[in-house]
The first five atom37 places (N, CA, C, CB, O) and aatype in JSON, in Angstrom:
{
  "aatype": [20, 20, 20, 20, 20, 20, 20, 20, 20, 20, 20, 20, 20, 20, 20, 20, 20, 20, 20, 20, 20, 20, 20, 20, 20, 20, 20, 20, 20, 20, 20, 20, 20, 20, 20, 20, 20, 20, 20, 20, 20, 20, 20, 20, 20, 20, 20, 20, 20, 20, 20, 20, 20, 20, 20, 20, 20, 20, 20, 20, 20, 20, 20, 20, 20, 20, 20, 20, 20, 20, 20, 20, 20, 20, 20, 20, 20, 20, 20, 20, 20, 20, 20, 20, 20, 20, 20, 20, 20, 20, 20, 20, 20, 20, 20, 20, 20, 20, 20, 20, 20, 20, 20, 20, 20, 20, 20, 20, 20, 20, 20, 20, 20, 20, 20, 20, 20, 20, 20],
  "atom_mask": [
    [1, 1, 1, 1, 1],
    [1, 1, 1, 1, 1],
    [1, 1, 1, 1, 1],
    [1, 1, 1, 1, 1],
    [1, 1, 1, 1, 1],
    [1, 1, 1, 1, 1],
    [1, 1, 1, 1, 1],
    [1, 1, 1, 1, 1],
    [1, 1, 1, 1, 1],
    [1, 1, 1, 1, 1],
    [1, 1, 1, 1, 1],
    [1, 1, 1, 1, 1],
    [1, 1, 1, 1, 1],
    [1, 1, 1, 1, 1],
    [1, 1, 1, 1, 1],
    [1, 1, 1, 1, 1],
    [1, 1, 1, 1, 1],
    [1, 1, 1, 1, 1],
    [1, 1, 1, 1, 1],
    [1, 1, 1, 1, 1],
    [1, 1, 1, 1, 1],
    [1, 1, 1, 1, 1],
    [1, 1, 1, 1, 1],
    [1, 1, 1, 1, 1],
    [1, 1, 1, 1, 1],
    [1, 1, 1, 1, 1],
    [1, 1, 1, 1, 1],
    [1, 1, 1, 1, 1],
    [1, 1, 1, 1, 1],
    [1, 1, 1, 1, 1],
    [1, 1, 1, 1, 1],
    [1, 1, 1, 1, 1],
    [1, 1, 1, 1, 1],
    [1, 1, 1, 1, 1],
    [1, 1, 1, 1, 1],
    [1, 1, 1, 1, 1],
    [1, 1, 1, 1, 1],
    [1, 1, 1, 1, 1],
    [1, 1, 1, 1, 1],
    [1, 1, 1, 1, 1],
    [1, 1, 1, 1, 1],
    [1, 1, 1, 1, 1],
    [1, 1, 1, 1, 1],
    [1, 1, 1, 1, 1],
    [1, 1, 1, 1, 1],
    [1, 1, 1, 1, 1],
    [1, 1, 1, 1, 1],
    [1, 1, 1, 1, 1],
    [1, 1, 1, 1, 1],
    [1, 1, 1, 1, 1],
    [1, 1, 1, 1, 1],
    [1, 1, 1, 1, 1],
    [1, 1, 1, 1, 1],
    [1, 1, 1, 1, 1],
    [1, 1, 1, 1, 1],
    [1, 1, 1, 1, 1],
    [1, 1, 1, 1, 1],
    [1, 1, 1, 1, 1],
    [1, 1, 1, 1, 1],
    [1, 1, 1, 1, 1],
    [1, 1, 1, 1, 1],
    [1, 1, 1, 1, 1],
    [1, 1, 1, 1, 1],
    [1, 1, 1, 1, 1],
    [1, 1, 1, 1, 1],
    [1, 1, 1, 1, 1],
    [1, 1, 1, 1, 1],
    [1, 1, 1, 1, 1],
    [1, 1, 1, 1, 1],
    [1, 1, 1, 1, 1],
    [1, 1, 1, 1, 1],
    [1, 1, 1, 1, 1],
    [1, 1, 1, 1, 1],
    [1, 1, 1, 1, 1],
    [1, 1, 1, 1, 1],
    [1, 1, 1, 1, 1],
    [1, 1, 1, 1, 1],
    [1, 1, 1, 1, 1],
    [1, 1, 1, 1, 1],
    [1, 1, 1, 1, 1],
    [1, 1, 1, 1, 1],
    [1, 1, 1, 1, 1],
    [1, 1, 1, 1, 1],
    [1, 1, 1, 1, 1],
    [1, 1, 1, 1, 1],
    [1, 1, 1, 1, 1],
    [1, 1, 1, 1, 1],
    [1, 1, 1, 1, 1],
    [1, 1, 1, 1, 1],
    [1, 1, 1, 1, 1],
    [1, 1, 1, 1, 1],
    [1, 1, 1, 1, 1],
    [1, 1, 1, 1, 1],
    [1, 1, 1, 1, 1],
    [1, 1, 1, 1, 1],
    [1, 1, 1, 1, 1],
    [1, 1, 1, 1, 1],
    [1, 1, 1, 1, 1],
    [1, 1, 1, 1, 1],
    [1, 1, 1, 1, 1],
    [1, 1, 1, 1, 1],
    [1, 1, 1, 1, 1],
    [1, 1, 1, 1, 1],
    [1, 1, 1, 1, 1],
    [1, 1, 1, 1, 1],
    [1, 1, 1, 1, 1],
    [1, 1, 1, 1, 1],
    [1, 1, 1, 1, 1],
    [1, 1, 1, 1, 1],
    [1, 1, 1, 1, 1],
    [1, 1, 1, 1, 1],
    [1, 1, 1, 1, 1],
    [1, 1, 1, 1, 1],
    [1, 1, 1, 1, 1],
    [1, 1, 1, 1, 1],
    [1, 1, 1, 1, 1],
    [1, 1, 1, 1, 1],
    [1, 1, 1, 1, 1],
    [1, 1, 1, 1, 1]
  ],
  "atom_positions": [
    [[12.18, 18.09, -45.91], [13.01, 18.52, -44.8], [13.04, 17.41, -43.75], [12.5, 19.85, -44.19], [12.0, 16.98, -43.25]],
    [[14.25, 16.95, -43.43], [14.41, 15.92, -42.42], [14.17, 16.52, -41.05], [15.82, 15.27, -42.49], [14.67, 17.6, -40.73]],
    [[13.39, 15.81, -40.25], [13.13, 16.25, -38.88], [13.63, 15.22, -37.9], [11.64, 16.52, -38.67], [13.5, 14.01, -38.12]],
    [[14.18, 15.7, -36.8], [14.67, 14.85, -35.74], [13.99, 15.26, -34.45], [16.21, 14.93, -35.61], [13.91, 16.44, -34.13]],
    [[13.5, 14.28, -33.7], [12.83, 14.56, -32.44], [13.42, 13.68, -31.36], [11.29, 14.35, -32.55], [13.31, 12.45, -31.41]],
    [[14.04, 14.31, -30.37], [14.63, 13.58, -29.27], [13.64, 13.4, -28.12], [15.89, 14.3, -28.78], [12.71, 14.19, -27.96]],
    [[13.86, 12.37, -27.34], [13.07, 12.14, -26.14], [13.89, 11.3, -25.16], [11.72, 11.43, -26.48], [14.93, 10.75, -25.51]],
    [[13.39, 11.22, -23.95], [14.04, 10.38, -22.96], [14.83, 11.12, -21.9], [14.94, 9.45, -23.63], [15.28, 10.52, -20.93]],
    [[15.0, 12.42, -22.07], [15.72, 13.18, -21.06], [14.98, 13.19, -19.74], [15.95, 14.61, -21.54], [13.75, 13.17, -19.7]],
    [[15.74, 13.23, -18.66], [15.13, 13.18, -17.33], [16.16, 13.63, -16.3], [14.6, 11.74, -17.0], [17.3, 13.95, -16.64]],
    [[15.74, 13.64, -15.05], [16.63, 13.94, -13.95], [16.94, 12.64, -13.23], [16.0, 15.0, -12.98], [16.03, 11.93, -12.79]],
    [[18.22, 12.32, -13.11], [18.63, 11.05, -12.48], [19.75, 11.32, -11.49], [19.07, 10.02, -13.56], [20.46, 12.32, -11.62]],
    [[19.93, 10.45, -10.51], [21.06, 10.6, -9.59], [22.35, 10.14, -10.26], [20.83, 9.81, -8.29], [22.33, 9.35, -11.19]],
    [[23.45, 10.65, -9.76], [24.75, 10.2, -10.25], [24.85, 8.69, -10.12], [25.91, 10.9, -9.49], [24.42, 8.11, -9.11]],
    [[25.41, 8.06, -11.15], [25.5, 6.61, -11.17], [24.32, 5.95, -11.86], [25.61, 6.09, -9.79], [24.35, 4.75, -12.13]],
    [[23.3, 6.72, -12.15], [22.11, 6.19, -12.79], [22.26, 6.04, -14.29], [20.94, 7.06, -12.48], [23.32, 6.3, -14.86]],
    [[21.16, 5.62, -14.92], [21.15, 5.38, -16.37], [19.96, 6.06, -17.02], [21.12, 3.86, -16.66], [18.92, 6.29, -16.4]],
    [[20.14, 6.37, -18.29], [19.06, 6.91, -19.11], [19.23, 6.4, -20.52], [19.05, 8.45, -19.08], [20.34, 6.12, -20.96]],
    [[18.12, 6.29, -21.22], [18.17, 5.95, -22.63], [17.48, 7.04, -23.42], [17.51, 4.56, -22.9], [16.28, 7.28, -23.26]],
    [[18.23, 7.71, -24.26], [17.68, 8.75, -25.12], [17.31, 8.16, -26.47], [18.68, 9.9, -25.3], [17.95, 7.23, -26.97]],
    [[16.26, 8.72, -27.04], [15.81, 8.27, -28.36], [15.75, 9.45, -29.3], [14.43, 7.58, -28.26], [15.51, 10.58, -28.89]],
    [[15.97, 9.17, -30.57], [15.86, 10.18, -31.62], [15.06, 9.56, -32.76], [17.29, 10.67, -32.11], [15.47, 8.57, -33.36]],
    [[13.92, 10.16, -33.04], [13.08, 9.7, -34.13], [13.32, 10.59, -35.34], [11.58, 9.72, -33.74], [13.23, 11.81, -35.26]],
    [[13.65, 9.96, -36.47], [13.97, 10.71, -37.68], [12.91, 10.52, -38.73], [15.33, 10.3, -38.23], [12.42, 9.4, -38.94]],
    [[12.54, 11.59, -39.4], [11.58, 11.46, -40.5], [12.24, 10.73, -41.67], [11.05, 12.85, -40.95], [11.59, 10.0, -42.42]],
    [[13.54, 10.95, -41.81], [14.36, 10.23, -42.78], [15.71, 10.0, -42.13], [14.51, 11.02, -44.15], [16.37, 10.95, -41.7]],
    [[16.13, 8.75, -42.06], [17.41, 8.48, -41.39], [18.54, 8.67, -42.4], [17.45, 7.03, -40.79], [18.44, 8.25, -43.55]],
    [[19.61, 9.31, -41.96], [20.74, 9.64, -42.82], [21.9, 8.69, -42.6], [21.18, 11.07, -42.58], [21.89, 7.87, -41.68]],
    [[22.89, 8.82, -43.45], [24.08, 7.99, -43.39], [24.7, 8.02, -41.99], [25.1, 8.46, -44.43], [24.94, 6.97, -41.38]],
    [[24.95, 9.19, -41.51], [25.6, 9.34, -40.21], [24.63, 9.98, -39.23], [26.88, 10.19, -40.32], [24.03, 11.02, -39.51]],
    [[24.47, 9.35, -38.09], [23.63, 9.89, -37.03], [24.5, 10.08, -35.79], [22.42, 8.95, -36.72], [25.25, 9.19, -35.4]],
    [[24.4, 11.25, -35.2], [25.25, 11.55, -34.06], [24.47, 12.15, -32.9], [26.35, 12.49, -34.47], [23.35, 12.63, -33.04]],
    [[25.12, 12.1, -31.75], [24.6, 12.77, -30.56], [25.63, 13.8, -30.11], [24.29, 11.74, -29.41], [26.83, 13.55, -30.11]],
    [[25.12, 14.95, -29.75], [25.93, 16.03, -29.19], [25.28, 16.47, -27.89], [26.07, 17.22, -30.19], [24.11, 16.17, -27.64]],
    [[26.03, 17.19, -27.07], [25.45, 17.71, -25.83], [26.02, 19.09, -25.54], [25.7, 16.76, -24.65], [27.13, 19.43, -25.97]],
    [[25.23, 19.86, -24.79], [25.68, 21.18, -24.4], [25.3, 21.43, -22.96], [25.09, 22.27, -25.31], [24.12, 21.42, -22.6]],
    [[26.3, 21.65, -22.13], [26.08, 21.99, -20.73], [25.9, 23.49, -20.61], [27.25, 21.49, -19.84], [26.39, 24.24, -21.45]],
    [[25.2, 23.95, -19.58], [25.0, 25.39, -19.39], [26.32, 26.15, -19.35], [24.21, 25.66, -18.11], [27.23, 25.79, -18.59]],
    [[26.43, 27.18, -20.15], [27.63, 28.0, -20.17], [28.8, 27.41, -20.93], [28.05, 28.26, -18.8], [29.89, 27.98, -20.94]],
    [[28.57, 26.27, -21.58], [29.65, 25.62, -22.32], [29.26, 25.45, -23.79], [30.0, 24.26, -21.7], [28.09, 25.54, -24.15]],
    [[30.26, 25.2, -24.6], [29.99, 24.96, -26.02], [29.44, 23.55, -26.21], [31.27, 25.17, -26.86], [29.69, 22.64, -25.42]],
    [[28.7, 23.4, -27.28], [28.18, 22.07, -27.61], [29.35, 21.16, -27.98], [27.13, 22.14, -28.77], [30.28, 21.58, -28.66]],
    [[29.29, 19.91, -27.54], [30.37, 18.96, -27.82], [29.8, 17.66, -28.38], [31.2, 18.68, -26.56], [28.68, 17.26, -28.08]],
    [[30.62, 17.03, -29.19], [30.26, 15.75, -29.77], [30.31, 14.66, -28.71], [31.2, 15.4, -30.95], [31.2, 14.66, -27.85]],
    [[29.35, 13.73, -28.78], [29.29, 12.62, -27.85], [29.57, 11.3, -28.55], [27.93, 12.57, -27.16], [30.43, 10.53, -28.12]],
    [[28.85, 11.04, -29.64], [29.0, 9.76, -30.33], [28.37, 9.86, -31.71], [28.35, 8.61, -29.52], [27.55, 10.73, -31.97]],
    [[28.78, 8.95, -32.59], [28.11, 8.82, -33.88], [28.07, 7.37, -34.29], [28.8, 9.68, -34.96], [28.81, 6.53, -33.77]],
    [[27.19, 7.09, -35.26], [27.02, 5.72, -35.74], [26.71, 5.73, -37.22], [25.9, 5.01, -34.97], [25.96, 6.56, -37.72]],
    [[27.31, 4.77, -37.92], [27.1, 4.58, -39.35], [26.02, 3.54, -39.57], [28.41, 4.17, -40.04], [25.65, 2.82, -38.64]],
    [[25.51, 3.43, -40.81], [24.47, 2.44, -41.09], [24.91, 1.0, -40.81], [24.02, 2.56, -42.52], [24.07, 0.16, -40.49]],
    [[26.21, 0.72, -40.94], [26.68, -0.65, -40.71], [26.92, -0.95, -39.23], [27.96, -0.88, -41.48], [27.35, -2.04, -38.86]],
    [[26.63, 0.04, -38.39], [26.78, -0.16, -36.96], [28.1, 0.31, -36.38], [26.61, -1.59, -36.66], [28.27, 0.31, -35.16]],
    [[29.02, 0.71, -37.22], [30.29, 1.24, -36.71], [30.02, 2.5, -35.89], [31.27, 1.54, -37.87], [29.21, 3.35, -36.27]],
    [[30.72, 2.61, -34.78], [30.49, 3.72, -33.86], [31.81, 4.35, -33.43], [29.7, 3.24, -32.62], [32.89, 3.78, -33.6]],
    [[31.68, 5.53, -32.87], [32.81, 6.17, -32.22], [32.26, 7.05, -31.11], [33.67, 6.99, -33.23], [31.13, 7.54, -31.18]],
    [[33.09, 7.24, -30.07], [32.65, 7.97, -28.89], [33.72, 8.96, -28.46], [32.33, 7.0, -27.74], [34.9, 8.78, -28.72]],
    [[33.27, 10.02, -27.81], [34.23, 10.91, -27.21], [34.87, 10.2, -26.02], [33.57, 12.25, -26.78], [34.28, 9.3, -25.43]],
    [[36.06, 10.62, -25.69], [36.8, 9.96, -24.61], [36.05, 10.05, -23.29], [38.19, 10.58, -24.47], [36.15, 9.16, -22.45]],
    [[35.29, 11.12, -23.09], [34.61, 11.33, -21.81], [33.46, 10.37, -21.58], [34.11, 12.74, -21.74], [33.03, 10.19, -20.44]],
    [[32.94, 9.75, -22.63], [31.79, 8.86, -22.47], [32.1, 7.42, -22.87], [30.63, 9.36, -23.27], [31.28, 6.53, -22.63]],
    [[33.25, 7.17, -23.46], [33.58, 5.83, -23.94], [33.56, 4.85, -22.79], [34.96, 5.81, -24.64], [34.13, 5.11, -21.73]],
    [[32.89, 3.73, -22.99], [32.77, 2.72, -21.96], [31.54, 2.87, -21.1], [33.98, 2.74, -21.1], [31.17, 1.95, -20.37]],
    [[30.89, 4.03, -21.16], [29.69, 4.27, -20.36], [28.45, 4.46, -21.24], [29.88, 5.5, -19.46], [27.34, 4.07, -20.86]],
    [[28.64, 5.04, -22.42], [27.53, 5.31, -23.32], [27.58, 4.35, -24.51], [27.55, 6.78, -23.81], [28.66, 3.93, -24.93]],
    [[26.41, 4.01, -25.03], [26.31, 3.17, -26.22], [25.29, 3.78, -27.18], [25.92, 1.72, -25.85], [24.14, 4.0, -26.82]],
    [[25.75, 4.03, -28.39], [24.85, 4.53, -29.43], [24.41, 3.36, -30.3], [25.54, 5.64, -30.29], [25.2, 2.46, -30.59]],
    [[23.17, 3.38, -30.71], [22.66, 2.32, -31.59], [21.62, 2.93, -32.52], [22.05, 1.14, -30.76], [21.15, 4.05, -32.3]],
    [[21.27, 2.18, -33.54], [20.29, 2.68, -34.48], [19.42, 1.55, -35.01], [20.97, 3.41, -35.64], [19.87, 0.41, -35.12]],
    [[18.19, 1.88, -35.34], [17.28, 0.95, -35.98], [16.87, 1.62, -37.29], [16.02, 0.6, -35.05], [15.99, 2.48, -37.3]],
    [[17.51, 1.21, -38.38], [17.27, 1.89, -39.65], [15.83, 1.69, -40.13], [18.24, 1.37, -40.71], [15.24, 2.6, -40.73]],
    [[15.28, 0.53, -39.88], [13.9, 0.25, -40.33], [12.9, 1.17, -39.62], [13.54, -1.22, -40.07], [11.93, 1.63, -40.23]],
    [[13.15, 1.42, -38.35], [12.25, 2.29, -37.59], [12.68, 3.75, -37.6], [12.16, 1.8, -36.17], [12.0, 4.61, -37.05]],
    [[13.82, 4.01, -38.24], [14.36, 5.37, -38.32], [14.55, 5.97, -36.94], [13.44, 6.26, -39.15], [14.13, 7.09, -36.66]],
    [[15.21, 5.19, -36.09], [15.45, 5.6, -34.72], [16.93, 5.48, -34.39], [14.6, 4.75, -33.74], [17.63, 4.6, -34.89]],
    [[17.39, 6.37, -33.54], [18.74, 6.32, -33.01], [18.63, 6.43, -31.5], [19.66, 7.46, -33.62], [17.8, 7.18, -30.98]],
    [[19.46, 5.68, -30.8], [19.37, 5.64, -29.34], [20.74, 5.96, -28.72], [18.87, 4.26, -28.87], [21.79, 5.77, -29.33]],
    [[20.68, 6.45, -27.5], [21.9, 6.65, -26.73], [21.65, 6.12, -25.33], [22.31, 8.16, -26.69], [20.93, 6.73, -24.53]],
    [[22.23, 4.97, -25.03], [22.15, 4.39, -23.7], [23.28, 4.98, -22.85], [22.24, 2.83, -23.74], [24.45, 4.85, -23.19]],
    [[22.91, 5.62, -21.77], [23.89, 6.29, -20.92], [23.89, 5.62, -19.54], [23.59, 7.81, -20.79], [22.88, 5.64, -18.84]],
    [[25.01, 5.05, -19.17], [25.16, 4.39, -17.88], [26.2, 5.11, -17.02], [25.55, 2.91, -18.07], [27.01, 5.89, -17.53]],
    [[26.17, 4.84, -15.76], [27.14, 5.42, -14.82], [27.23, 6.93, -15.0], [28.53, 4.78, -15.0], [28.32, 7.5, -15.11]],
    [[26.09, 7.57, -15.02], [26.05, 9.01, -15.29], [26.75, 9.8, -14.21], [24.61, 9.48, -15.42], [26.67, 9.49, -13.02]],
    [[27.44, 10.85, -14.65], [28.16, 11.75, -13.77], [27.54, 13.15, -13.87], [29.68, 11.78, -14.12], [26.82, 13.45, -14.82]],
    [[27.84, 13.98, -12.9], [27.29, 15.33, -12.93], [27.72, 16.08, -14.19], [27.74, 16.11, -11.68], [26.97, 16.91, -14.71]],
    [[28.91, 15.79, -14.68], [29.4, 16.48, -15.88], [28.72, 16.0, -17.16], [30.9, 16.29, -16.01], [28.96, 16.56, -18.23]],
    [[27.89, 14.98, -17.06], [27.12, 14.52, -18.23], [25.83, 15.33, -18.42], [26.78, 13.03, -18.09], [25.16, 15.19, -19.44]],
    [[25.5, 16.16, -17.47], [24.26, 16.94, -17.55], [24.32, 17.94, -18.69], [23.99, 17.67, -16.23], [25.37, 18.49, -19.0]],
    [[23.16, 18.16, -19.31], [23.09, 19.13, -20.38], [21.95, 18.81, -21.33], [24.39, 19.18, -21.13], [21.14, 17.91, -21.09]],
    [[21.91, 19.57, -22.41], [20.91, 19.32, -23.45], [21.55, 18.42, -24.51], [20.4, 20.66, -24.08], [22.59, 18.75, -25.08]],
    [[20.92, 17.28, -24.75], [21.43, 16.31, -25.72], [20.64, 16.44, -27.01], [21.34, 14.85, -25.16], [19.41, 16.4, -27.03]],
    [[21.38, 16.58, -28.09], [20.77, 16.77, -29.4], [21.22, 15.69, -30.37], [21.1, 18.15, -29.96], [22.38, 15.27, -30.39]],
    [[20.27, 15.26, -31.16], [20.52, 14.31, -32.23], [20.84, 15.1, -33.49], [19.31, 13.34, -32.44], [20.25, 16.16, -33.71]],
    [[21.74, 14.61, -34.31], [22.11, 15.29, -35.54], [22.3, 14.28, -36.66], [23.38, 16.13, -35.35], [22.65, 13.12, -36.41]],
    [[22.07, 14.72, -37.87], [22.18, 13.83, -39.03], [23.07, 14.44, -40.09], [20.79, 13.52, -39.61], [23.1, 15.66, -40.3]],
    [[23.79, 13.57, -40.74], [24.68, 14.0, -41.8], [24.57, 13.02, -42.96], [26.14, 14.12, -41.3], [24.53, 11.81, -42.75]],
    [[24.52, 13.55, -44.17], [24.3, 12.71, -45.34], [25.48, 11.81, -45.63], [24.01, 13.57, -46.54], [25.31, 10.7, -46.14]],
    [[26.68, 12.25, -45.31], [27.88, 11.53, -45.74], [28.61, 10.93, -44.53], [28.83, 12.46, -46.52], [28.0, 10.62, -43.51]],
    [[29.91, 10.77, -44.67], [30.7, 10.1, -43.63], [30.58, 10.84, -42.3], [32.16, 10.01, -44.05], [30.4, 12.05, -42.26]],
    [[30.69, 10.07, -41.24], [30.59, 10.67, -39.91], [31.8, 11.52, -39.59], [30.42, 9.58, -38.87], [32.93, 11.21, -39.96]],
    [[31.54, 12.6, -38.89], [32.59, 13.48, -38.41], [32.23, 13.94, -37.01], [32.79, 14.7, -39.37], [31.06, 13.93, -36.62]],
    [[33.23, 14.34, -36.26], [32.93, 14.78, -34.89], [32.66, 16.28, -34.83], [34.07, 14.42, -33.96], [32.18, 16.78, -33.82]],
    [[32.97, 16.99, -35.89], [32.75, 18.44, -35.88], [31.26, 18.75, -36.04], [33.56, 19.13, -37.01], [30.61, 18.27, -36.97]],
    [[30.73, 19.55, -35.14], [29.3, 19.82, -35.17], [28.88, 20.59, -36.41], [28.9, 20.59, -33.94], [27.75, 20.42, -36.87]],
    [[29.74, 21.41, -36.96], [29.33, 22.18, -38.14], [29.28, 21.32, -39.4], [30.29, 23.34, -38.35], [28.91, 21.81, -40.47]],
    [[29.64, 20.06, -39.29], [29.49, 19.14, -40.42], [28.08, 18.57, -40.52], [30.5, 18.0, -40.3], [27.73, 17.94, -41.52]],
    [[27.28, 18.81, -39.5], [25.92, 18.27, -39.47], [24.92, 19.37, -39.79], [25.61, 17.64, -38.09], [24.93, 20.43, -39.16]],
    [[24.07, 19.12, -40.76], [23.13, 20.15, -41.18], [21.73, 19.99, -40.63], [23.05, 20.18, -42.65], [20.89, 20.87, -40.79]],
    [[21.48, 18.87, -39.97], [20.13, 18.59, -39.47], [20.22, 18.31, -37.98], [19.48, 17.39, -40.23], [20.98, 17.45, -37.54]],
    [[19.41, 19.04, -37.22], [19.46, 18.93, -35.76], [18.06, 18.82, -35.18], [20.18, 20.14, -35.16], [17.09, 19.36, -35.72]],
    [[17.97, 18.1, -34.07], [16.75, 18.09, -33.3], [16.74, 19.23, -32.3], [16.57, 16.75, -32.58], [17.7, 19.99, -32.19]],
    [[15.64, 19.34, -31.57], [15.48, 20.41, -30.59], [16.22, 20.13, -29.29], [14.02, 20.64, -30.3], [16.52, 21.05, -28.54]],
    [[16.5, 18.89, -29.03], [17.24, 18.53, -27.82], [16.34, 18.02, -26.72], [18.01, 19.71, -27.33], [15.14, 18.3, -26.68]],
    [[16.95, 17.26, -25.81], [16.27, 16.75, -24.64], [17.18, 16.96, -23.43], [15.88, 15.25, -24.81], [18.39, 16.76, -23.53]],
    [[16.61, 17.34, -22.32], [17.39, 17.76, -21.16], [17.73, 16.59, -20.24], [16.64, 18.82, -20.38], [16.87, 15.79, -19.88]],
    [[18.99, 16.51, -19.89], [19.46, 15.5, -18.94], [20.03, 16.23, -17.72], [20.54, 14.56, -19.59], [20.91, 17.08, -17.84]],
    [[19.52, 15.88, -16.56], [20.01, 16.44, -15.3], [20.54, 15.31, -14.44], [18.88, 17.22, -14.56], [19.88, 14.28, -14.28]],
    [[21.72, 15.49, -13.9], [22.33, 14.48, -13.04], [22.61, 15.11, -11.68], [23.65, 13.91, -13.68], [23.36, 16.08, -11.57]],
    [[22.0, 14.55, -10.67], [22.17, 15.1, -9.32], [23.2, 14.28, -8.56], [20.81, 15.11, -8.55], [23.21, 13.05, -8.62]],
    [[24.07, 14.99, -7.85], [25.13, 14.3, -7.11], [24.71, 14.06, -5.66], [26.44, 15.11, -7.15], [25.48, 13.49, -4.88]]
  ]
}
């Protein structure tokens, strides 16, 4: 059973930065980050393929950067210029095959790490 453990969540002021980490017991083809704000549905943030190809949701493009270290089985999410609407629980997810933005395409999830952005 693949396990994912996120870390790095914190409380930061608007405009600040955070780097989230996801440690995987086994790294999969597609690794993604999703987030869920209180009272809202979980939404896709970014994903990355083994070759480094990435994609981002429009709301974070240009501010967030996803990366991965396959040897260390780690995935990262560098978040810059944070806004209040970026607050929520950020979860790492893994998918065996091609990356997709639909959350139900991912069968492996971490517990999440909390990000709070104060204005």
